Structure formats: structure tokens, C-alpha cells
PQR file with spaces between the fields and no chain letter, atoms N, CA, C, O and H, PARSE charges and radii, in Angstrom:
ATOM       1  N    MET     1      76.343  111.283   78.444 -0.4000 1.5000
ATOM       2  CA   MET     1      77.209  110.187   78.802 -0.0000 2.0000
ATOM       3  C    MET     1      78.312  110.714   79.718  0.5500 1.7000
ATOM       4  O    MET     1      79.094  111.576   79.316 -0.5500 1.4000
ATOM       5  N    THR     2      78.376  110.211   80.919 -0.4000 1.5000
ATOM       6  CA   THR     2      79.386  110.673   81.862 -0.0000 2.0000
ATOM       7  C    THR     2      80.505  109.647   81.967  0.5500 1.7000
ATOM       8  O    THR     2      80.265  108.465   82.213 -0.5500 1.4000
ATOM       9  H    THR     2      77.741  109.511   81.246  0.4000 1.0000
ATOM      10  N    ASP     3      81.710  110.114   81.780 -0.4000 1.5000
ATOM      11  CA   ASP     3      82.879  109.250   81.936 -0.0000 2.0000
ATOM      12  C    ASP     3      83.389  109.393   83.354  0.5500 1.7000
ATOM      13  O    ASP     3      83.591  110.504   83.844 -0.5500 1.4000
ATOM      14  H    ASP     3      81.905  111.074   81.580  0.4000 1.0000
ATOM      15  N    LYS     4      83.598  108.260   84.013 -0.4000 1.5000
ATOM      16  CA   LYS     4      84.151  108.305   85.357 -0.0000 2.0000
ATOM      17  C    LYS     4      85.630  108.617   85.274  0.5500 1.7000
ATOM      18  O    LYS     4      86.333  108.155   84.375 -0.5500 1.4000
ATOM      19  H    LYS     4      83.434  107.358   83.615  0.4000 1.0000
ATOM      20  N    THR     5      86.090  109.408   86.229 -0.4000 1.5000
ATOM      21  CA   THR     5      87.500  109.749   86.284 -0.0000 2.0000
ATOM      22  C    THR     5      88.039  109.480   87.677  0.5500 1.7000
ATOM      23  O    THR     5      87.289  109.368   88.647 -0.5500 1.4000
ATOM      24  H    THR     5      85.519  109.782   86.960  0.4000 1.0000
ATOM      25  N    VAL     6      89.339  109.380   87.749 -0.4000 1.5000
ATOM      26  CA   VAL     6      90.023  109.219   89.024 -0.0000 2.0000
ATOM      27  C    VAL     6      91.195  110.202   89.026  0.5500 1.7000
ATOM      28  O    VAL     6      91.895  110.350   88.025 -0.5500 1.4000
ATOM      29  H    VAL     6      89.948  109.471   86.962  0.4000 1.0000
ATOM      30  N    THR     7      91.395  110.865   90.153 -0.4000 1.5000
ATOM      31  CA   THR     7      92.493  111.816   90.290 -0.0000 2.0000
ATOM      32  C    THR     7      93.569  111.181   91.150  0.5500 1.7000
ATOM      33  O    THR     7      93.290  110.679   92.239 -0.5500 1.4000
ATOM      34  H    THR     7      90.826  110.745   90.967  0.4000 1.0000
ATOM      35  N    VAL     8      94.798  111.205   90.659 -0.4000 1.5000
ATOM      36  CA   VAL     8      95.917  110.668   91.422 -0.0000 2.0000
ATOM      37  C    VAL     8      96.936  111.776   91.648  0.5500 1.7000
ATOM      38  O    VAL     8      97.160  112.624   90.785 -0.5500 1.4000
ATOM      39  H    VAL     8      95.025  111.613   89.775  0.4000 1.0000
ATOM      40  N    VAL     9      97.547  111.750   92.828 -0.4000 1.5000
ATOM      41  CA   VAL     9      98.556  112.738   93.203 -0.0000 2.0000
ATOM      42  C    VAL     9      99.797  111.965   93.638  0.5500 1.7000
ATOM      43  O    VAL     9      99.713  111.077   94.486 -0.5500 1.4000
ATOM      44  H    VAL     9      97.365  111.061   93.529  0.4000 1.0000
ATOM      45  N    GLN    10     100.940  112.298   93.065 -0.4000 1.5000
ATOM      46  CA   GLN    10     102.177  111.634   93.450 -0.0000 2.0000
ATOM      47  C    GLN    10     102.650  112.202   94.776  0.5500 1.7000
ATOM      48  O    GLN    10     102.781  113.417   94.925 -0.5500 1.4000
ATOM      49  H    GLN    10     101.009  113.020   92.376  0.4000 1.0000
ATOM      50  N    THR    11     102.911  111.312   95.752 -0.4000 1.5000
ATOM      51  CA   THR    11     103.305  111.751   97.088 -0.0000 2.0000
ATOM      52  C    THR    11     104.734  111.376   97.437  0.5500 1.7000
ATOM      53  O    THR    11     105.305  111.932   98.375 -0.5500 1.4000
ATOM      54  H    THR    11     102.804  110.325   95.630  0.4000 1.0000
ATOM      55  N    LYS    12     105.325  110.438   96.695 -0.4000 1.5000
ATOM      56  CA   LYS    12     106.692  110.004   96.989 -0.0000 2.0000
ATOM      57  C    LYS    12     107.504  109.937   95.710  0.5500 1.7000
ATOM      58  O    LYS    12     106.955  109.881   94.610 -0.5500 1.4000
ATOM      59  H    LYS    12     104.861  109.986   95.933  0.4000 1.0000
ATOM      60  N    SER    13     108.815  109.942   95.869 -0.4000 1.5000
ATOM      61  CA   SER    13     109.735  109.943   94.750 -0.0000 2.0000
ATOM      62  C    SER    13     109.995  108.524   94.235  0.5500 1.7000
ATOM      63  O    SER    13     109.995  107.569   95.011 -0.5500 1.4000
ATOM      64  H    SER    13     109.261  109.987   96.763  0.4000 1.0000
ATOM      65  N    PRO    14     110.216  108.390   92.925 -0.5600 1.5000
ATOM      66  CA   PRO    14     110.560  107.079   92.376  0.2800 2.0000
ATOM      67  C    PRO    14     112.053  106.754   92.471  0.5500 1.7000
ATOM      68  O    PRO    14     112.484  105.711   91.980 -0.5500 1.4000
ATOM      69  N    ILE    15     112.840  107.622   93.089 -0.4000 1.5000
ATOM      70  CA   ILE    15     114.278  107.368   93.211 -0.0000 2.0000
ATOM      71  C    ILE    15     114.489  106.098   94.024  0.5500 1.7000
ATOM      72  O    ILE    15     113.922  105.934   95.104 -0.5500 1.4000
ATOM      73  H    ILE    15     112.490  108.469   93.488  0.4000 1.0000
ATOM      74  N    GLY    16     115.301  105.216   93.495 -0.4000 1.5000
ATOM      75  CA   GLY    16     115.605  103.959   94.177 -0.0000 2.0000
ATOM      76  C    GLY    16     114.586  102.870   93.905  0.5500 1.7000
ATOM      77  O    GLY    16     114.715  101.767   94.436 -0.5500 1.4000
ATOM      78  H    GLY    16     115.761  105.349   92.617  0.4000 1.0000
ATOM      79  N    ARG    17     113.586  103.146   93.099 -0.4000 1.5000
ATOM      80  CA   ARG    17     112.560  102.155   92.760 -0.0000 2.0000
ATOM      81  C    ARG    17     112.937  101.456   91.456  0.5500 1.7000
ATOM      82  O    ARG    17     113.739  101.979   90.683 -0.5500 1.4000
ATOM      83  H    ARG    17     113.482  104.042   92.668  0.4000 1.0000
ATOM      84  N    PRO    18     112.370  100.286   91.211 -0.5600 1.5000
ATOM      85  CA   PRO    18     112.635   99.592   89.947  0.2800 2.0000
ATOM      86  C    PRO    18     112.184  100.421   88.741  0.5500 1.7000
ATOM      87  O    PRO    18     111.276  101.245   88.843 -0.5500 1.4000
ATOM      88  N    GLY    19     112.825  100.189   87.618 -0.4000 1.5000
ATOM      89  CA   GLY    19     112.540  100.947   86.408 -0.0000 2.0000
ATOM      90  C    GLY    19     111.117  100.821   85.925  0.5500 1.7000
ATOM      91  O    GLY    19     110.567  101.770   85.365 -0.5500 1.4000
ATOM      92  H    GLY    19     113.563   99.519   87.535  0.4000 1.0000
ATOM      93  N    ASP    20     110.499   99.648   86.136 -0.4000 1.5000
ATOM      94  CA   ASP    20     109.123   99.489   85.665 -0.0000 2.0000
ATOM      95  C    ASP    20     108.155  100.366   86.454  0.5500 1.7000
ATOM      96  O    ASP    20     107.140  100.807   85.916 -0.5500 1.4000
ATOM      97  H    ASP    20     110.946   98.878   86.591  0.4000 1.0000
ATOM      98  N    GLN    21     108.464  100.624   87.730 -0.4000 1.5000
ATOM      99  CA   GLN    21     107.611  101.520   88.510 -0.0000 2.0000
ATOM     100  C    GLN    21     107.779  102.958   88.044  0.5500 1.7000
ATOM     101  O    GLN    21     106.808  103.714   88.019 -0.5500 1.4000
ATOM     102  H    GLN    21     109.289  100.266   88.167  0.4000 1.0000
ATOM     103  N    ARG    22     108.988  103.348   87.675 -0.4000 1.5000
ATOM     104  CA   ARG    22     109.218  104.688   87.134 -0.0000 2.0000
ATOM     105  C    ARG    22     108.440  104.870   85.838  0.5500 1.7000
ATOM     106  O    ARG    22     107.810  105.906   85.627 -0.5500 1.4000
ATOM     107  H    ARG    22     109.777  102.734   87.695  0.4000 1.0000
ATOM     108  N    GLN    23     108.484  103.861   84.972 -0.4000 1.5000
ATOM     109  CA   GLN    23     107.779  103.934   83.702 -0.0000 2.0000
ATOM     110  C    GLN    23     106.269  103.966   83.909  0.5500 1.7000
ATOM     111  O    GLN    23     105.555  104.619   83.148 -0.5500 1.4000
ATOM     112  H    GLN    23     108.996  103.019   85.144  0.4000 1.0000
ATOM     113  N    THR    24     105.779  103.274   84.923 -0.4000 1.5000
ATOM     114  CA   THR    24     104.350  103.301   85.229 -0.0000 2.0000
ATOM     115  C    THR    24     103.919  104.704   85.647  0.5500 1.7000
ATOM     116  O    THR    24     102.856  105.173   85.239 -0.5500 1.4000
ATOM     117  H    THR    24     106.359  102.744   85.541  0.4000 1.0000
ATOM     118  N    LEU    25     104.730  105.371   86.450 -0.4000 1.5000
ATOM     119  CA   LEU    25     104.418  106.754   86.837 -0.0000 2.0000
ATOM     120  C    LEU    25     104.369  107.655   85.617  0.5500 1.7000
ATOM     121  O    LEU    25     103.485  108.505   85.509 -0.5500 1.4000
ATOM     122  H    LEU    25     105.593  104.990   86.781  0.4000 1.0000
ATOM     123  N    ILE    26     105.303  107.481   84.705 -0.4000 1.5000
ATOM     124  CA   ILE    26     105.302  108.288   83.481 -0.0000 2.0000
ATOM     125  C    ILE    26     104.054  107.985   82.666  0.5500 1.7000
ATOM     126  O    ILE    26     103.464  108.890   82.076 -0.5500 1.4000
ATOM     127  H    ILE    26     106.021  106.790   84.793  0.4000 1.0000
ATOM     128  N    GLY    27     103.650  106.725   82.627 -0.4000 1.5000
ATOM     129  CA   GLY    27     102.431  106.339   81.916 -0.0000 2.0000
ATOM     130  C    GLY    27     101.180  106.957   82.525  0.5500 1.7000
ATOM     131  O    GLY    27     100.188  107.189   81.834 -0.5500 1.4000
ATOM     132  H    GLY    27     104.130  105.990   83.106  0.4000 1.0000
ATOM     133  N    LEU    28     101.240  107.220   83.822 -0.4000 1.5000
ATOM     134  CA   LEU    28     100.118  107.872   84.514 -0.0000 2.0000
ATOM     135  C    LEU    28     100.223  109.398   84.454  0.5500 1.7000
ATOM     136  O    LEU    28      99.438  110.093   85.099 -0.5500 1.4000
ATOM     137  H    LEU    28     102.046  107.032   84.383  0.4000 1.0000
ATOM     138  N    LYS    29     101.175  109.922   83.694 -0.4000 1.5000
ATOM     139  CA   LYS    29     101.406  111.363   83.524 -0.0000 2.0000
ATOM     140  C    LYS    29     101.891  112.019   84.807  0.5500 1.7000
ATOM     141  O    LYS    29     101.566  113.171   85.094 -0.5500 1.4000
ATOM     142  H    LYS    29     101.813  109.357   83.171  0.4000 1.0000
ATOM     143  N    LEU    30     102.676  111.266   85.576 -0.4000 1.5000
ATOM     144  CA   LEU    30     103.265  111.787   86.809 -0.0000 2.0000
ATOM     145  C    LEU    30     104.773  111.596   86.734  0.5500 1.7000
ATOM     146  O    LEU    30     105.236  110.595   86.188 -0.5500 1.4000
ATOM     147  H    LEU    30     102.940  110.330   85.343  0.4000 1.0000
ATOM     148  N    ASN    31     105.535  112.519   87.262 -0.4000 1.5000
ATOM     149  CA   ASN    31     106.979  112.332   87.348 -0.0000 2.0000
ATOM     150  C    ASN    31     107.629  113.196   88.422  0.5500 1.7000
ATOM     151  O    ASN    31     108.844  113.132   88.605 -0.5500 1.4000
ATOM     152  H    ASN    31     105.158  113.332   87.705  0.4000 1.0000
ATOM     153  N    LYS    32     106.856  113.991   89.125 -0.4000 1.5000
ATOM     154  CA   LYS    32     107.393  114.805   90.206 -0.0000 2.0000
ATOM     155  C    LYS    32     106.407  114.784   91.373  0.5500 1.7000
ATOM     156  O    LYS    32     105.197  114.662   91.181 -0.5500 1.4000
ATOM     157  H    LYS    32     105.868  114.043   88.977  0.4000 1.0000
ATOM     158  N    ILE    33     106.942  114.904   92.570 -0.4000 1.5000
ATOM     159  CA   ILE    33     106.104  114.914   93.764 -0.0000 2.0000
ATOM     160  C    ILE    33     105.154  116.104   93.702  0.5500 1.7000
ATOM     161  O    ILE    33     105.563  117.218   93.375 -0.5500 1.4000
ATOM     162  H    ILE    33     107.925  115.003   92.726  0.4000 1.0000
ATOM     163  N    GLY    34     103.896  115.864   94.015 -0.4000 1.5000
ATOM     164  CA   GLY    34     102.894  116.925   94.034 -0.0000 2.0000
ATOM     165  C    GLY    34     102.106  117.049   92.749  0.5500 1.7000
ATOM     166  O    GLY    34     101.105  117.764   92.719 -0.5500 1.4000
ATOM     167  H    GLY    34     103.564  114.959   94.280  0.4000 1.0000
ATOM     168  N    ARG    35     102.518  116.380   91.686 -0.4000 1.5000
ATOM     169  CA   ARG    35     101.781  116.463   90.424 -0.0000 2.0000
ATOM     170  C    ARG    35     100.465  115.709   90.530  0.5500 1.7000
ATOM     171  O    ARG    35     100.374  114.665   91.176 -0.5500 1.4000
ATOM     172  H    ARG    35     103.331  115.799   91.710  0.4000 1.0000
ATOM     173  N    LYS    36      99.444  116.266   89.878 -0.4000 1.5000
ATOM     174  CA   LYS    36      98.123  115.648   89.837 -0.0000 2.0000
ATOM     175  C    LYS    36      97.815  115.248   88.404  0.5500 1.7000
ATOM     176  O    LYS    36      98.245  115.900   87.452 -0.5500 1.4000
ATOM     177  H    LYS    36      99.518  117.114   89.353  0.4000 1.0000
ATOM     178  N    ALA    37      97.064  114.169   88.271 -0.4000 1.5000
ATOM     179  CA   ALA    37      96.607  113.746   86.952 -0.0000 2.0000
ATOM     180  C    ALA    37      95.173  113.264   87.095  0.5500 1.7000
ATOM     181  O    ALA    37      94.840  112.531   88.026 -0.5500 1.4000
ATOM     182  H    ALA    37      96.715  113.640   89.044  0.4000 1.0000
ATOM     183  N    VAL    38      94.329  113.685   86.160 -0.4000 1.5000
ATOM     184  CA   VAL    38      92.946  113.223   86.104 -0.0000 2.0000
ATOM     185  C    VAL    38      92.876  112.233   84.949  0.5500 1.7000
ATOM     186  O    VAL    38      93.114  112.586   83.795 -0.5500 1.4000
ATOM     187  H    VAL    38      94.600  114.280   85.404  0.4000 1.0000
ATOM     188  N    LEU    39      92.543  110.982   85.281 -0.4000 1.5000
ATOM     189  CA   LEU    39      92.572  109.899   84.310 -0.0000 2.0000
ATOM     190  C    LEU    39      91.216  109.226   84.232  0.5500 1.7000
ATOM     191  O    LEU    39      90.435  109.274   85.182 -0.5500 1.4000
ATOM     192  H    LEU    39      92.350  110.695   86.219  0.4000 1.0000
ATOM     193  N    LYS    40      90.933  108.591   83.085 -0.4000 1.5000
ATOM     194  CA   LYS    40      89.710  107.805   82.960 -0.0000 2.0000
ATOM     195  C    LYS    40      89.811  106.593   83.875  0.5500 1.7000
ATOM     196  O    LYS    40      90.877  105.993   84.014 -0.5500 1.4000
ATOM     197  H    LYS    40      91.568  108.551   82.313  0.4000 1.0000
ATOM     198  N    ASP    41      88.701  106.243   84.490 -0.4000 1.5000
ATOM     199  CA   ASP    41      88.673  105.120   85.425 -0.0000 2.0000
ATOM     200  C    ASP    41      88.427  103.832   84.645  0.5500 1.7000
ATOM     201  O    ASP    41      87.290  103.380   84.508 -0.5500 1.4000
ATOM     202  H    ASP    41      87.835  106.730   84.376  0.4000 1.0000
ATOM     203  N    THR    42      89.520  103.245   84.132 -0.4000 1.5000
ATOM     204  CA   THR    42      89.435  101.997   83.385 -0.0000 2.0000
ATOM     205  C    THR    42      90.207  100.916   84.137  0.5500 1.7000
ATOM     206  O    THR    42      91.020  101.233   85.005 -0.5500 1.4000
ATOM     207  H    THR    42      90.444  103.611   84.242  0.4000 1.0000
ATOM     208  N    PRO    43      89.966   99.653   83.818 -0.5600 1.5000
ATOM     209  CA   PRO    43      90.700   98.585   84.496  0.2800 2.0000
ATOM     210  C    PRO    43      92.217   98.681   84.304  0.5500 1.7000
ATOM     211  O    PRO    43      92.971   98.359   85.222 -0.5500 1.4000
ATOM     212  N    SER    44      92.672   99.119   83.131 -0.4000 1.5000
ATOM     213  CA   SER    44      94.115   99.220   82.908 -0.0000 2.0000
ATOM     214  C    SER    44      94.730  100.320   83.773  0.5500 1.7000
ATOM     215  O    SER    44      95.824  100.148   84.310 -0.5500 1.4000
ATOM     216  H    SER    44      92.060   99.381   82.385  0.4000 1.0000
ATOM     217  N    VAL    45      94.037  101.441   83.909 -0.4000 1.5000
ATOM     218  CA   VAL    45      94.536  102.526   84.757 -0.0000 2.0000
ATOM     219  C    VAL    45      94.521  102.087   86.215  0.5500 1.7000
ATOM     220  O    VAL    45      95.453  102.392   86.959 -0.5500 1.4000
ATOM     221  H    VAL    45      93.148  101.581   83.473  0.4000 1.0000
ATOM     222  N    ARG    46      93.489  101.384   86.628 -0.4000 1.5000
ATOM     223  CA   ARG    46      93.438  100.882   88.009 -0.0000 2.0000
ATOM     224  C    ARG    46      94.584   99.917   88.287  0.5500 1.7000
ATOM     225  O    ARG    46      95.128   99.906   89.392 -0.5500 1.4000
ATOM     226  H    ARG    46      92.733  101.136   86.023  0.4000 1.0000
ATOM     227  N    GLY    47      94.959   99.107   87.296 -0.4000 1.5000
ATOM     228  CA   GLY    47      96.089   98.204   87.455 -0.0000 2.0000
ATOM     229  C    GLY    47      97.395   98.959   87.618  0.5500 1.7000
ATOM     230  O    GLY    47      98.239   98.582   88.432 -0.5500 1.4000
ATOM     231  H    GLY    47      94.517   99.116   86.398  0.4000 1.0000
ATOM     232  N    GLN    48      97.564  100.025   86.844 -0.4000 1.5000
ATOM     233  CA   GLN    48      98.772  100.848   86.967 -0.0000 2.0000
ATOM     234  C    GLN    48      98.816  101.518   88.337  0.5500 1.7000
ATOM     235  O    GLN    48      99.873  101.591   88.964 -0.5500 1.4000
ATOM     236  H    GLN    48      96.878  100.331   86.183  0.4000 1.0000
ATOM     237  N    ILE    49      97.676  102.000   88.793 -0.4000 1.5000
ATOM     238  CA   ILE    49      97.611  102.644   90.112 -0.0000 2.0000
ATOM     239  C    ILE    49      97.969  101.639   91.200  0.5500 1.7000
ATOM     240  O    ILE    49      98.689  101.975   92.141 -0.5500 1.4000
ATOM     241  H    ILE    49      96.818  101.940   88.284  0.4000 1.0000
ATOM     242  N    ALA    50      97.474  100.413   91.080 -0.4000 1.5000
ATOM     243  CA   ALA    50      97.760   99.386   92.078 -0.0000 2.0000
ATOM     244  C    ALA    50      99.253   99.062   92.128  0.5500 1.7000
ATOM     245  O    ALA    50      99.789   98.765   93.196 -0.5500 1.4000
ATOM     246  H    ALA    50      96.889  100.140   90.315  0.4000 1.0000
ATOM     247  N    LYS    51      99.920   99.117   90.986 -0.4000 1.5000
ATOM     248  CA   LYS    51     101.342   98.791   90.914 -0.0000 2.0000
ATOM     249  C    LYS    51     102.196   99.806   91.671  0.5500 1.7000
ATOM     250  O    LYS    51     103.217   99.439   92.253 -0.5500 1.4000
ATOM     251  H    LYS    51      99.485   99.358   90.118  0.4000 1.0000
ATOM     252  N    VAL    52     101.797  101.062   91.671 -0.4000 1.5000
ATOM     253  CA   VAL    52     102.582  102.117   92.324 -0.0000 2.0000
ATOM     254  C    VAL    52     101.776  102.817   93.414  0.5500 1.7000
ATOM     255  O    VAL    52     101.980  104.001   93.683 -0.5500 1.4000
ATOM     256  H    VAL    52     100.968  101.360   91.198  0.4000 1.0000
ATOM     257  N    ALA    53     100.867  102.083   94.035 -0.4000 1.5000
ATOM     258  CA   ALA    53      99.981  102.683   95.051 -0.0000 2.0000
ATOM     259  C    ALA    53     100.761  103.255   96.229  0.5500 1.7000
ATOM     260  O    ALA    53     100.296  104.189   96.882 -0.5500 1.4000
ATOM     261  H    ALA    53     100.702  101.121   93.816  0.4000 1.0000
ATOM     262  N    HIS    54     101.939  102.708   96.508 -0.4000 1.5000
ATOM     263  CA   HIS    54     102.743  103.192   97.630 -0.0000 2.0000
ATOM     264  C    HIS    54     103.388  104.541   97.328  0.5500 1.7000
ATOM     265  O    HIS    54     103.988  105.145   98.217 -0.5500 1.4000
ATOM     266  H    HIS    54     102.317  101.949   95.977  0.4000 1.0000
ATOM     267  N    LEU    55     103.277  105.028   96.082 -0.4000 1.5000
ATOM     268  CA   LEU    55     103.850  106.323   95.707 -0.0000 2.0000
ATOM     269  C    LEU    55     102.769  107.368   95.441  0.5500 1.7000
ATOM     270  O    LEU    55     103.086  108.522   95.155 -0.5500 1.4000
ATOM     271  H    LEU    55     102.790  104.538   95.359  0.4000 1.0000
ATOM     272  N    LEU    56     101.500  106.979   95.532 -0.4000 1.5000
ATOM     273  CA   LEU    56     100.390  107.842   95.116 -0.0000 2.0000
ATOM     274  C    LEU    56      99.359  108.013   96.204  0.5500 1.7000
ATOM     275  O    LEU    56      99.309  107.265   97.181 -0.5500 1.4000
ATOM     276  H    LEU    56     101.242  106.041   95.764  0.4000 1.0000
ATOM     277  N    ARG    57      98.534  109.029   96.000 -0.4000 1.5000
ATOM     278  CA   ARG    57      97.297  109.207   96.758 -0.0000 2.0000
ATOM     279  C    ARG    57      96.185  109.302   95.721  0.5500 1.7000
ATOM     280  O    ARG    57      96.285  110.067   94.761 -0.5500 1.4000
ATOM     281  H    ARG    57      98.574  109.636   95.207  0.4000 1.0000
ATOM     282  N    VAL    58      95.125  108.522   95.919 -0.4000 1.5000
ATOM     283  CA   VAL    58      94.022  108.473   94.968 -0.0000 2.0000
ATOM     284  C    VAL    58      92.850  109.274   95.499  0.5500 1.7000
ATOM     285  O    VAL    58      92.430  109.091   96.642 -0.5500 1.4000
ATOM     286  H    VAL    58      95.043  107.901   96.699  0.4000 1.0000
ATOM     287  N    GLU    59      92.323  110.161   94.670 -0.4000 1.5000
ATOM     288  CA   GLU    59      91.138  110.959   95.017 -0.0000 2.0000
ATOM     289  C    GLU    59      90.060  110.619   94.003  0.5500 1.7000
ATOM     290  O    GLU    59      90.228  110.871   92.809 -0.5500 1.4000
ATOM     291  H    GLU    59      92.664  110.309   93.741  0.4000 1.0000
ATOM     292  N    ASP    60      88.963  110.053   94.462 -0.4000 1.5000
ATOM     293  CA   ASP    60      87.878  109.667   93.550 -0.0000 2.0000
ATOM     294  C    ASP    60      87.007  110.837   93.182  0.5500 1.7000
ATOM     295  O    ASP    60      86.051  110.679   92.424 -0.5500 1.4000
ATOM     296  H    ASP    60      88.827  109.848   95.431  0.4000 1.0000
């Protein structure tokens, strides 16, 4: 059984962004520029990625 994953890399800072976007980054296990996280590819994770897509780079 293979679980699909998605890799996200934070490319921009959350400084000056709304608090909910900061919390979304923390939920994605990101909080500093350059950090990478490998996450399960689920609809909830995709929704979080879409919310802060302007701060991330997605690598499939």
C-alpha cells in the first residue's frame, strides 16, 4: 500500500500576515523560510496548502 505524499517548502515569511495564515504554516510543520515538510496528500492538507500557497513551493 503506497501512501501519496506532497513536499512543501516555505519560501516567504509570515511576518505581516494574518494570524490564521501563521497558524496554518505551523499546522503544516513549517515556521521558518527554507524548511521542508513531507505530508500525506489528503484533501485537508491540500486545503491548508491552498490557503498559504503564496508562501510555499509545492514539490510533488
